[in-house]
Backbone as JSON, one array per atom type, in Angstrom:
{
  "sequence": "XXXXXXXXXXXXXXXXXXXXXXXXXXXXXXXXXXXXXXXXXXXXXXXXXXXXXXXXXXXXXXXXXXXXXXXXXXXXXXXXXXXXXXXXXXXXXXXXXXXXXXXXXXXXXXXXXXXXXXXXX",
  "N": [[-71.83, -117.05, 124.53], [-75.07, -118.29, 125.56], [-77.74, -117.04, 127.53], [-80.5, -118.63, 129.05], [-83.73, -118.47, 130.95], [-85.8, -120.42, 131.81], [-88.89, -120.18, 134.01], [-88.05, -122.6, 136.88], [-85.23, -123.02, 135.53], [-82.49, -122.65, 134.87], [-80.44, -122.01, 132.18], [-77.4, -122.37, 129.72], [-75.77, -121.91, 126.92], [-73.06, -122.64, 125.29], [-70.31, -121.37, 122.67], [-67.74, -123.01, 120.31], [-65.4, -121.8, 120.63], [-66.33, -120.61, 123.57], [-66.49, -122.82, 124.92], [-63.48, -123.74, 124.64], [-62.01, -121.95, 125.8], [-63.36, -121.58, 128.4], [-62.16, -123.76, 129.29], [-58.99, -123.6, 128.89], [-58.82, -121.23, 130.54], [-60.66, -121.25, 133.4], [-63.21, -120.18, 133.47], [-66.31, -118.31, 131.99], [-67.32, -115.28, 130.21], [-70.27, -113.9, 129.86], [-72.08, -110.21, 128.97], [-74.68, -108.46, 129.18], [-75.99, -105.13, 128.51], [-78.25, -103.35, 130.14], [-78.49, -100.43, 130.03], [-78.77, -98.71, 132.75], [-77.79, -100.38, 134.16], [-75.8, -103.8, 134.03], [-75.76, -106.63, 133.82], [-74.25, -109.53, 134.23], [-73.4, -113.12, 132.95], [-72.21, -115.92, 134.23], [-69.8, -118.77, 133.48], [-68.01, -121.1, 135.42], [-64.99, -123.09, 136.24], [-64.44, -124.91, 139.73], [-62.79, -126.0, 142.21], [-64.69, -127.66, 142.85], [-67.77, -130.46, 144.54], [-69.78, -130.48, 143.32], [-72.1, -128.84, 140.91], [-73.21, -125.64, 140.73], [-75.2, -123.02, 141.29], [-74.92, -119.01, 141.58], [-76.66, -116.09, 142.5], [-75.38, -112.75, 142.77], [-75.29, -109.45, 143.35], [-75.16, -107.72, 140.69], [-74.61, -110.08, 139.22], [-75.08, -113.78, 137.77], [-73.46, -116.97, 138.4], [-72.54, -119.46, 137.63], [-70.91, -122.7, 138.8], [-69.06, -125.34, 138.32], [-67.93, -128.32, 138.68], [-64.43, -129.05, 138.19], [-63.2, -131.09, 137.13], [-65.61, -132.3, 136.07], [-66.19, -130.16, 133.81], [-64.46, -129.82, 132.13], [-63.9, -133.04, 131.47], [-66.56, -132.84, 130.03], [-65.76, -130.81, 128.03], [-63.39, -131.86, 126.31], [-64.8, -134.08, 125.0], [-67.5, -136.03, 123.15], [-69.56, -134.77, 124.65], [-72.52, -133.43, 125.13], [-74.37, -131.86, 126.74], [-74.2, -130.69, 130.22], [-76.05, -131.85, 133.31], [-77.37, -130.64, 136.2], [-79.01, -130.18, 139.44], [-80.15, -127.92, 142.02], [-81.34, -127.61, 144.65], [-84.65, -126.35, 144.29], [-83.77, -125.38, 141.83], [-83.03, -126.04, 138.22], [-79.85, -126.92, 136.4], [-78.76, -126.16, 133.47], [-76.57, -126.97, 130.95], [-74.47, -126.27, 127.61], [-73.29, -127.23, 124.62], [-73.33, -125.17, 122.03], [-75.32, -125.52, 118.91], [-74.99, -125.68, 115.42], [-78.08, -123.76, 113.96], [-80.19, -126.23, 112.15], [-81.6, -124.23, 109.79], [-81.16, -121.66, 108.8], [-81.22, -118.72, 110.08], [-82.47, -115.66, 110.13], [-80.64, -112.42, 111.16], [-78.95, -114.17, 112.63], [-75.8, -115.63, 114.36], [-74.13, -118.24, 113.69], [-71.15, -118.99, 113.34], [-69.41, -119.62, 115.07], [-70.21, -122.0, 116.0], [-70.77, -125.41, 117.49], [-70.94, -128.04, 115.19], [-74.13, -129.67, 113.66], [-75.49, -132.72, 115.35], [-77.57, -133.42, 113.71], [-77.65, -132.94, 110.79], [-77.36, -134.14, 108.65], [-79.47, -135.28, 108.52], [-81.82, -133.7, 107.48], [-82.92, -133.49, 109.06], [-85.02, -130.34, 110.72], [-84.94, -126.79, 112.41]],
  "CA": [[-72.54, -117.64, 125.34], [-76.35, -118.08, 125.62], [-78.87, -117.65, 128.61], [-82.23, -118.75, 129.45], [-84.03, -118.73, 132.33], [-87.46, -120.06, 132.32], [-89.3, -120.85, 136.02], [-86.66, -122.53, 137.95], [-84.6, -123.53, 135.02], [-81.59, -121.81, 133.68], [-79.4, -122.93, 130.54], [-76.25, -121.68, 128.99], [-75.38, -122.63, 125.97], [-71.76, -122.01, 124.52], [-69.75, -121.9, 121.66], [-66.88, -123.69, 120.53], [-64.81, -120.68, 121.56], [-66.04, -120.53, 124.74], [-65.77, -123.99, 125.36], [-61.85, -123.74, 124.86], [-61.8, -120.25, 126.98], [-63.66, -122.38, 130.11], [-61.48, -125.18, 129.54], [-58.04, -122.89, 129.09], [-58.42, -120.35, 131.76], [-61.65, -121.71, 133.85], [-64.22, -119.06, 133.15], [-66.57, -117.74, 130.18], [-68.93, -114.78, 130.6], [-71.28, -112.32, 128.79], [-73.02, -109.12, 129.67], [-76.33, -107.51, 128.25], [-76.58, -103.73, 129.42], [-79.55, -102.44, 130.44], [-78.52, -99.3, 130.36], [-78.26, -97.88, 133.87], [-77.22, -101.43, 135.03], [-74.86, -104.47, 133.59], [-76.25, -108.09, 133.85], [-73.5, -110.51, 133.96], [-73.86, -114.34, 133.81], [-70.73, -116.73, 133.59], [-69.8, -120.51, 133.77], [-66.56, -120.93, 136.08], [-64.56, -124.06, 137.07], [-63.74, -124.58, 140.4], [-62.8, -127.76, 142.95], [-66.42, -127.73, 144.21], [-68.3, -131.33, 144.52], [-71.23, -130.6, 142.7], [-72.88, -127.84, 140.15], [-73.84, -124.61, 142.55], [-75.42, -121.47, 141.19], [-74.99, -117.79, 142.68], [-76.9, -114.68, 141.79], [-74.8, -111.73, 143.5], [-75.22, -108.46, 142.52], [-75.59, -108.08, 139.2], [-74.09, -111.31, 138.4], [-75.94, -114.74, 137.77], [-72.45, -117.09, 137.77], [-72.84, -121.27, 137.69], [-69.77, -123.2, 138.63], [-68.76, -126.83, 137.71], [-66.57, -129.52, 139.32], [-63.3, -128.65, 136.76], [-63.32, -133.1, 136.14], [-67.02, -132.75, 135.32], [-66.33, -129.14, 132.67], [-63.32, -130.65, 131.92], [-64.21, -134.01, 130.23], [-67.4, -132.33, 128.85], [-65.04, -130.29, 126.8], [-63.09, -132.86, 126.04], [-65.64, -135.31, 124.63], [-68.88, -135.45, 122.51], [-70.92, -134.87, 125.61], [-73.57, -132.56, 124.69], [-74.39, -131.27, 128.41], [-74.38, -131.09, 131.55], [-77.16, -131.17, 133.92], [-77.7, -130.6, 137.52], [-79.92, -129.68, 140.46], [-79.68, -127.4, 142.58], [-82.69, -127.69, 145.2], [-85.86, -126.63, 143.14], [-83.18, -124.94, 140.34], [-82.1, -126.79, 137.42], [-79.24, -125.99, 135.99], [-78.68, -127.18, 132.06], [-75.51, -126.25, 130.53], [-74.8, -127.53, 126.72], [-72.6, -126.4, 123.83], [-74.51, -124.37, 121.18], [-75.18, -126.29, 117.34], [-75.04, -124.79, 114.26], [-79.17, -124.35, 113.13], [-80.33, -126.58, 111.35], [-82.07, -124.01, 109.24], [-80.82, -120.63, 108.7], [-82.84, -117.49, 110.46], [-82.41, -114.27, 110.07], [-79.92, -111.78, 112.35], [-78.47, -115.44, 113.56], [-74.86, -115.11, 113.64], [-73.5, -119.3, 114.18], [-69.85, -119.69, 112.75], [-68.48, -120.52, 116.09], [-71.1, -123.19, 116.97], [-71.18, -126.83, 116.9], [-71.83, -128.82, 113.53], [-75.07, -130.1, 114.23], [-75.29, -133.7, 115.05], [-78.55, -134.19, 112.52], [-76.6, -131.97, 109.6], [-77.35, -134.94, 107.88], [-80.69, -136.35, 108.51], [-82.63, -133.15, 106.76], [-84.34, -132.67, 110.34], [-84.98, -128.45, 110.89], [-84.79, -126.49, 113.58]],
  "C": [[-73.86, -117.08, 125.81], [-77.17, -118.39, 127.13], [-80.06, -117.68, 128.61], [-82.2, -118.85, 130.29], [-85.43, -118.81, 131.63], [-88.02, -120.84, 133.51], [-87.32, -120.6, 136.3], [-85.84, -123.13, 137.07], [-83.64, -122.4, 134.38], [-80.64, -122.68, 133.42], [-78.6, -122.01, 130.01], [-75.33, -122.76, 127.57], [-74.0, -122.0, 125.47], [-71.07, -122.72, 123.11], [-68.68, -122.61, 121.55], [-65.46, -123.14, 121.01], [-64.94, -120.57, 122.7], [-65.67, -121.69, 125.42], [-64.15, -124.57, 125.39], [-61.3, -122.49, 125.59], [-62.05, -121.13, 127.88], [-62.2, -123.73, 129.9], [-59.57, -124.32, 130.11], [-57.88, -122.08, 130.58], [-59.78, -120.75, 133.08], [-62.43, -120.8, 133.85], [-63.92, -118.4, 131.64], [-67.33, -116.43, 130.88], [-69.34, -114.07, 129.4], [-71.4, -111.74, 129.92], [-73.94, -108.88, 128.4], [-76.7, -106.1, 129.19], [-77.59, -103.14, 129.03], [-79.88, -101.06, 130.52], [-77.69, -98.89, 131.65], [-77.1, -98.95, 134.49], [-76.85, -102.55, 133.87], [-75.32, -105.99, 133.96], [-75.21, -108.78, 133.32], [-73.64, -112.01, 134.36], [-72.11, -115.02, 133.23], [-70.86, -117.89, 133.85], [-68.17, -120.4, 134.29], [-66.26, -122.63, 136.54], [-64.67, -124.02, 138.08], [-63.57, -126.2, 140.85], [-63.87, -127.9, 143.98], [-66.87, -129.47, 143.79], [-69.42, -131.23, 143.18], [-71.84, -129.39, 141.56], [-73.12, -127.07, 141.12], [-73.73, -123.09, 141.18], [-75.28, -120.16, 141.87], [-75.84, -116.89, 141.59], [-76.69, -113.69, 143.27], [-74.64, -110.33, 142.91], [-75.81, -108.17, 141.39], [-75.03, -108.78, 138.21], [-74.6, -112.49, 138.71], [-74.31, -115.64, 137.89], [-72.66, -118.69, 138.58], [-71.43, -121.47, 137.89], [-69.76, -124.49, 138.97], [-67.39, -127.61, 138.58], [-65.96, -129.05, 138.17], [-63.4, -130.4, 136.49], [-64.13, -132.64, 134.99], [-66.62, -131.94, 133.88], [-65.54, -129.78, 131.88], [-63.52, -131.97, 130.6], [-65.42, -133.53, 129.35], [-66.67, -131.58, 127.87], [-64.29, -130.94, 125.9], [-63.24, -133.88, 124.95], [-66.59, -134.75, 123.74], [-70.02, -135.2, 123.17], [-71.4, -133.17, 125.07], [-73.59, -132.03, 126.02], [-74.41, -131.6, 129.4], [-75.56, -130.77, 132.18], [-77.04, -131.49, 135.45], [-78.78, -130.06, 138.34], [-79.71, -128.66, 141.41], [-80.94, -126.7, 143.7], [-83.48, -127.85, 144.12], [-85.39, -125.83, 142.04], [-82.22, -126.03, 139.27], [-81.28, -126.26, 136.48], [-78.84, -126.94, 134.68], [-77.02, -126.45, 131.38], [-75.14, -127.13, 129.29], [-73.82, -126.45, 125.6], [-73.47, -126.47, 122.28], [-74.15, -125.02, 120.08], [-75.86, -125.36, 116.77], [-76.64, -125.23, 113.82], [-79.19, -124.98, 111.9], [-80.91, -125.97, 110.05], [-81.68, -122.12, 109.32], [-81.73, -119.54, 109.79], [-81.77, -116.6, 110.68], [-81.6, -113.15, 111.3], [-78.79, -113.83, 113.33], [-76.81, -115.97, 112.62], [-74.11, -116.94, 114.76], [-72.16, -120.04, 113.9], [-68.99, -120.16, 113.59], [-69.04, -121.46, 116.74], [-70.8, -124.52, 116.37], [-72.11, -127.36, 115.71], [-72.63, -129.57, 114.62], [-75.4, -131.49, 114.11], [-76.64, -134.44, 113.92], [-78.5, -133.5, 111.17], [-77.45, -132.74, 108.64], [-77.92, -135.77, 107.38], [-81.46, -135.36, 107.63], [-83.6, -132.82, 107.98], [-83.9, -131.31, 109.73], [-85.11, -128.42, 111.58], [-86.55, -126.35, 113.52]]
}
């Protein structure tokens, strides 16, 4: 899972395996080790009315309504957008890059919808 924070925007990009794990277990997470502390970021599903994010301790967690997350996981829908006050949330399926980049591993990503168009990243 990839995490991008830019201003008041939080974006999570999930591989195929992570989307399957979210669908099967209701939660997927990743960590970044800073030495003395570790940041965890997670996406979960629950019986909630709307997407919500929280930052407690060393964990950023985004929770989606279970029905919304399952519909996203089971279809070709690329992303889920939501707002929580000033915070913009974007959850997306991670696509293969159209042009290979050194150090990037994308074997578990979704096929890029523009792969046959000749476009590049």
